[in-house]
N, C-alpha and C positions, 0 to 999 in steps of 0.2 A: 438259412433262417429256420428257427424253430417256431411253430405256430401252436396256439392253444385256443381255448374258447373265450378269449377276450382280445382287446385291441393292442396290447403291448407287443413289441417286437423283441425277440430273444435270439441272440446270435452266439455262435461258437467261434473263437479265434485263438491264435497263438500269440501270447504276449509275454515277453521276458522268459522265453523258453518253457512256458507252461500253458496248458489248455485252459481257456477262460470262457465263462458264460457272461455275456453282457446283456442286460435287460433295460429297456427304456420304460420308465413309468409314464402312464398316460396322464396322471394328475399334475405333473410338473415336468421340468426339464432334467430332473435327476436321472442318472444312469447308474445302475448297480452292476458291478463287476465282481466276479467270484471265481476263484480257482481253489483247488484242494492242495493244501500244504501239510504233509505229514512230518516235515523236517523241523520247521521253526514255528514261531508264533505260539498259539494256544496249545497246539499238539505237543510242542517241546515242553512247555510249562507243565502240562498235565502229566507227561511222561516222567518228568523229574520230581514233581511235587504232588502228584495226585493221590498218594496214599497207598500205592502198591496193591497187594491182594486183599488188603483190609477195606478197600472202598466198596460201597454197596453193589456196584455193577459186577465186580469180581465175585462177591459172595453169592449174588443172585444166580450167576451162571455156573457156580460151583467150582471155579478154577482155583479157589483158595484151598480146597481139599482134594481136587481132582485135576492137577495141572496137565494131564495127558488128554483130557476131554477135547473133542473137536466141536467147533461152534459154527453154525450156519446163521449168518445175519441175513434174514430174508427180506428186510426192508432197509437196505444198506444206506440209501440217501447219500450223505456227504462222508460217510465212513468214520465218523468221530468215535463212536463207541467200539466199532470193530478194531480201530487202531489201538485203543486202550487195551482191549482184550489181547490183541497180538503182542503188545508191548509187555504184557504180563506173562507171556509164554504160550498162549493158546494158539492153535492153528485155526484160522478163521476163513470161511468162504463168504464173500460179499456178493449177494444176489441183488441186482438192480435192473428192473425192466426198462426204465427210460434210457434211450440210447445216449442222450446228452449227459445225464448223470453218470452213466456207466463210463463214458469217455473221460469225464473228470476223475473218476475213481481210478481207472486204469492208468491215467497219466500221473496221478498223485503217487500211486504205488511204484510206478516205473522210476520216477524221479527220486523217490525215497530209497529205492534199491541201489542207487548210485551214490548215496551218501553213507560214509562209514559209520556214522552215529546211529543210523536207523536201518541199515541194509539188512541186518539179521531179523528185525521186526517185519520188514516188507516181505521177506522170504516166506513168512508164515501167513501172508494175505493173498488170496486168490479171488479175482473178480469174475463174475458170471453175468452175462447180459441176457436175462430171461425172466419171464413171469414166474413168481415164486411158486405158485401152485403147480404150474407145468413142471418146474424144476423138481419139486417134491415127488411128483409122479414118476419122473425119469429116474430119480434116485431109488425109489421103491422097486422099480422094474429092472434095475441093473444089478450087477454083482458087486458094485462098490459099497463100502461100508457106509451105513447111515450116520448122520451127525448125532453126537451125544446130546447136544443142546441146539435148539432153534430159538433165535432171539428175534423178537418182533417189536418194532417201534412204529406203530401206525401213526400216520399224520393226524394230529389233533384237529378238531373242528376249528374254523377260523375264529379268532377272538372277536368279541362284540365290543371291546373297548376301542377307543379311538387312538390310543397311543401307538406309535410306530413299532412294528415288530422288527427284529433283526433282519438284515438284508438277506442272510442265508435262508431264513424262513420265508421271506417274500418270494424268493426264487423257487423254493421247493413247492410252495403253495401254487405258484403259477404253473409249474411243470406237471406236478402230480396231484395237486389238490388234496382233498380229504380222502385218506385211504383206509378208513376203518372198515375193512372188508369182513363181512360175517363169515365167509368161507375160509379165511386165512388161518384163524386159530384152529378150526376143526381139522384142516389139512395138516397143520404143523403137528398136532397131537397124534396123528397117525404115522408120522415120519420120524420124529426124534426118538432116540432110544432111552433117554433118561429124563429130560425135562424140557419144557417150553417156558421161556421167560418173556413177559410182556411189559414194556415200559409204559407207564401211565402218569398223567399229572397226579399229584398226591391226593387231591380231593375228588378225582374222577371215579366213576363206577368202573367195575371190571369190564374188560372187553367182552362184548356180547352178553353182558350181565352174568357171565360164568364165574362163580366163585373160585379163586385159586386155592391151591393146597396151603400156601402161606405166602407172605409178602416180606420184602425187604425195603425199607424206606430211607430216603435221604431228605434234604431240606425241602426241595420242591417236587421231588419225583418219587414214585413208588414202582417197585419191580414186583409184579405178580408172577409167582412160580407155580407151574402146573407139573406135578411129578407124574411121570409115566408109570 
């Protein structure tokens, strides 16, 4: 059982040959079940119809012009953006400190590696179970090459509206809460070799109120780019 600072129970189990998080809502009898699927569903649709290297995420991370750049997703979460970047040819490290989310990611990548349609993409995805800042420090003190790009997608503050949020976000907020860490951007800027990319709601202020070098926008999202 996974516990946090509220009364819901959250469990990990294997269902249909995939690792699943199951969370009971305290407000009613609903139970949310979530696993990571990089093969079918929304991942498949975006892989096939997402717009390739012309989509804002690819441009923000620079892989439209620098396909050989390595990317460190320091707030991997459910790995959706990391999978998109890997599907476009980037080599991506997914850093996730929560053990349950890391388990889901590793399981999703493992299952994807066994599917012919996405095995090549999965081979470019490496999962790391560690605090991002600790991982940054270990990279800087090692002889390994530093990532060209560090990608940050901090958890946004909880919505004040009463409308239900997606089940994935409910589980993420339960497990990791609001992760807008003041130290994360500063540490990333001392680790990446070329740029740091921060995903923000389109109308939000920059992370830590630090103005970016420039931004790339989509319909509801803005990517703030900090050039090293």
